[in-house]
C-alpha positions in Angstrom: 25.4 10.1 21.3 22.8 8.4 23.3 20.7 6.0 21.3 16.9 4.7 22.5 14.1 3.2 21.2 10.2 5.1 21.2 6.8 3.5 21.5 3.1 4.3 20.8 0.5 2.9 22.9 -2.5 3.8 22.8 -5.5 1.8 23.8 -8.6 1.1 22.1 -12.3 -1.3 23.2 -10.3 -4.6 22.1 -5.7 -4.0 22.4 -4.4 -2.7 26.1 -1.6 -1.5 24.0 0.1 0.4 27.0 0.5 -3.8 28.6 1.9 -4.9 24.6 4.2 -1.6 24.6 5.7 -2.5 28.1 6.4 -6.9 27.3 8.0 -4.9 24.1 10.0 -2.9 26.1 11.5 -5.9 28.1 12.5 -7.6 25.4 13.8 -4.8 23.8 16.3 -4.4 27.3 17.2 -8.3 26.8 18.3 -8.4 22.7 19.5 -4.8 21.8 20.5 -3.4 25.7 18.8 -0.3 25.0 16.3 2.1 26.5 12.7 2.4 26.3 9.9 5.8 26.0 6.4 5.5 25.8 4.3 8.5 24.3 1.1 7.7 26.0 -2.5 9.0 27.0 -2.4 7.1 29.7 -0.2 6.7 33.3 1.5 3.5 33.7 0.0 2.7 36.8 1.3 -0.7 36.5 5.3 -1.4 37.7 6.9 -1.3 34.2 10.2 -1.6 32.8 10.2 1.9 30.4 13.2 4.2 31.5 10.6 7.2 30.4 7.0 8.0 29.5 5.4 10.8 27.9 2.1 11.7 28.7 0.6 13.3 25.6 -2.9 13.8 24.6 -4.9 10.7 22.5 -4.7 11.6 19.0 -7.7 10.8 16.8 -8.4 7.6 15.7 -10.1 5.8 12.4 -12.0 2.4 13.0 -10.2 -0.7 11.2 -11.3 -4.4 11.1 -9.4 -6.8 12.8 -10.0 -10.4 11.2 -8.5 -12.3 14.5 -10.9 -10.3 16.9 -13.6 -10.4 13.8 -15.0 -6.4 14.8 -14.5 -2.9 13.8 -12.1 -1.4 16.1 -10.7 2.5 17.1 -7.2 2.6 15.6 -5.1 5.9 17.7 -2.1 5.9 14.5 -2.7 9.5 14.2 0.1 12.1 15.2 3.2 9.1 14.3 4.6 12.2 13.0 5.8 13.8 16.8 8.1 10.6 16.7 11.3 13.2 16.1 10.6 15.4 18.7 9.5 13.3 21.4 12.5 11.6 20.6 14.9 11.6 23.9 17.5 10.2 21.9 20.1 11.3 18.8 19.0 7.8 17.4 15.7 6.5 18.1 14.4 2.8 16.4 10.9 3.1 16.7 8.7 0.5 16.5 5.3 -0.9 16.4 4.0 -2.3 19.9 2.6 -5.1 17.4 6.6 -5.8 16.7 8.6 -9.1 18.7 12.3 -8.2 18.9 13.9 -12.0 19.2 17.6 -11.3 18.3 19.7 -8.2 18.2 19.6 -7.7 14.2 18.5 -3.4 14.9 21.3 -2.8 16.4 23.0 -3.0 13.7 21.1 0.0 12.4 22.9 2.1 15.2 26.3 1.8 12.8 25.2 2.7 9.8 25.3 6.6 8.9 22.5 6.9 6.7 19.7 9.3 8.6 16.4 7.5 8.0 15.9 4.1 7.9 12.6 1.6 7.4 11.6 -1.3 5.7 11.0 -1.7 2.1 9.1 -5.2 1.5 7.3 -7.1 3.4 6.1 -10.4 3.4 3.9 -13.7 5.1 6.2 -15.7 7.1 4.6 -18.9 6.2 1.6 -18.7 4.0 2.1 -17.5 0.4 -1.7 -17.4 -0.1 -2.0 -14.2 2.4 -0.1 -12.1 0.7 1.0 -8.7 2.4 1.1 -6.0 -0.2 4.1 -3.7 -1.2 2.0 -1.3 -2.7 -0.2 1.0 -2.3 -2.9 3.4 -4.8 -4.6 2.5 -8.5 -0.3 3.5 -9.7 1.3 0.8 -7.6 3.7 3.3 -5.4 6.3 1.6 -3.6 5.1 1.3 -0.1 7.2 2.0 2.8 6.4 0.3 6.0 6.5 2.6 9.5 6.5 -0.5 11.4 10.4 -0.4 12.4 11.9 3.1 11.7 15.0 4.5 12.4 16.0 7.7 12.2 18.9 10.4 13.5 18.5 13.7 14.8 19.1 15.5 11.8 17.8 17.8 9.0 17.3 14.8 6.5 14.7 13.1 9.4 13.3 16.4 10.5 11.9 16.8 6.3 10.4 13.6 6.6 8.7 13.8 9.6 7.7 17.1 8.8 6.3 16.2 5.0 4.7 12.9 7.7 2.4 15.9 9.4 1.9 17.9 6.5 0.8 14.1 4.5 -1.5 13.3 8.0 -2.9 17.6 7.7 -4.1 16.6 4.3 -4.9 13.1 3.6 -8.0 13.9 1.3 -5.8 15.2 -1.1 -3.0 12.5 -1.3 -5.9 9.9 -1.6 -7.7 11.6 -4.3 -3.8 12.0 -5.3 -2.1 8.3 -5.3 -5.3 7.2 -6.1 -6.0 5.5 -2.3 -9.4 4.7 0.0 -8.7 8.0 2.1 -9.9 5.7 5.7 -8.5 4.6 7.6 -5.2 6.5 8.7 -2.0 5.0 7.3 1.5 5.9 8.5 2.7 3.8 5.7 1.4 6.0 3.2 2.0 8.9 5.1 5.8 7.9 4.8 5.7 6.4 1.2 4.9 9.5 0.1 6.8 11.9 2.5 10.3 10.0 1.3 8.6 10.6 -2.4 8.9 14.3 -1.7 11.5 14.3 0.2 13.9 12.7 -3.1 11.7 14.9 -5.2 10.2 12.0 -6.7 13.4 10.0 -7.8 13.5 7.8 -4.9 16.4 5.6 -4.9 14.8 3.5 -2.2 18.1 2.1 -1.0 19.0 5.0 0.3 16.4 4.5 3.2 15.7 0.5 3.3 17.2 -1.7 5.9 18.6 -4.0 4.3 16.6 -6.6 4.6 12.2 -7.4 4.9 9.9 -6.9 7.3 9.0 -11.4 8.3 5.2 -10.7 9.4 2.4 -12.8 10.7 -0.9 -11.6 9.5 -3.7 -11.9 12.0 -5.4 -15.1 9.6 -1.7 -17.1 11.0 -2.2 -17.8 14.7 0.9 -17.5 16.5 1.8 -19.2 20.3 5.2 -18.7 21.9 6.9 -21.9 22.9 9.4 -20.0 25.3 11.6 -16.7 24.7 12.6 -17.0 21.4 10.5 -19.3 20.0 7.7 -19.5 18.3 5.4 -21.2 16.6 2.8 -20.1 13.5 -0.1 -22.0 12.7 -2.2 -21.8 9.0 -3.4 -23.1 6.4 -4.7 -27.1 6.7 -2.9 -26.9 10.6 0.1 -26.8 8.9 2.9 -25.1 11.2 6.3 -23.7 11.6 8.7 -23.3 14.3 10.2 -19.8 14.1 13.7 -18.9 16.0 15.9 -16.0 16.7 13.2 -14.1 14.4 12.2 -10.3 15.2 8.0 -10.4 13.6 5.9 -8.1 13.2 2.3 -9.9 14.6 -0.4 -8.3 12.9 -3.1 -10.1 14.9 -3.0 -8.2 18.3 -5.2 -11.1 20.2 -2.4 -13.6 19.5 -0.1 -11.0 21.0 -1.6 -10.8 23.6 -1.9 -14.1 24.0 1.7 -14.5 24.1 2.7 -12.2 26.3 -0.2 -13.9 28.8 2.3 -16.7 29.5 
């Protein structure tokens, strides 16, 4: 049974996501010892670390304000549901390109019997005053994060990804139903609704939940690289913490690009 990682990378006017994905593939190989497939519209011309490159048309996009750039940018995050059909692996780890692998923790997911796993909760690594929302909509529906997703090629996972496709195609309806803002499109919301639908609206979150929370660095907090496995995160009043051997979701793309430049 073959295992691997799949990344989606579509560049916009501010961020070179292909470059981020390539740097991520290096870390994935080092700490997880897994092959990486990238899905992109951009033929990779530089020397890369991907085991496979899948070229597809650039998906639709929304716009979103990124505070680290202090600008509104195009956000090509549609069609993530295609991970199931495009993955060349029997067991797949789907990662956002802004996720830094610094441990072998995610390798443990391949030893489970679960068909589908993701994070139920995320937390701000350093600053509780800048919260990370784990609920969405008027009714505070539990939110599952699409940043890290593990799945098998089986009927359960296929049903979840098919539901995500259906939700994307009818996103305005679901935004009205759950009472959340329809712009920009959020894979986290689509995933959360898909899991709710596939559990008959009586979701047992433990069935789908990675058994640790998602450590996040929000765009307002600067992060710099110390060495390959250590980072320094700055927060209010120039306080700082050093993080070592910890996987991180780096929500500020500008800081992540600077890390990979070193």
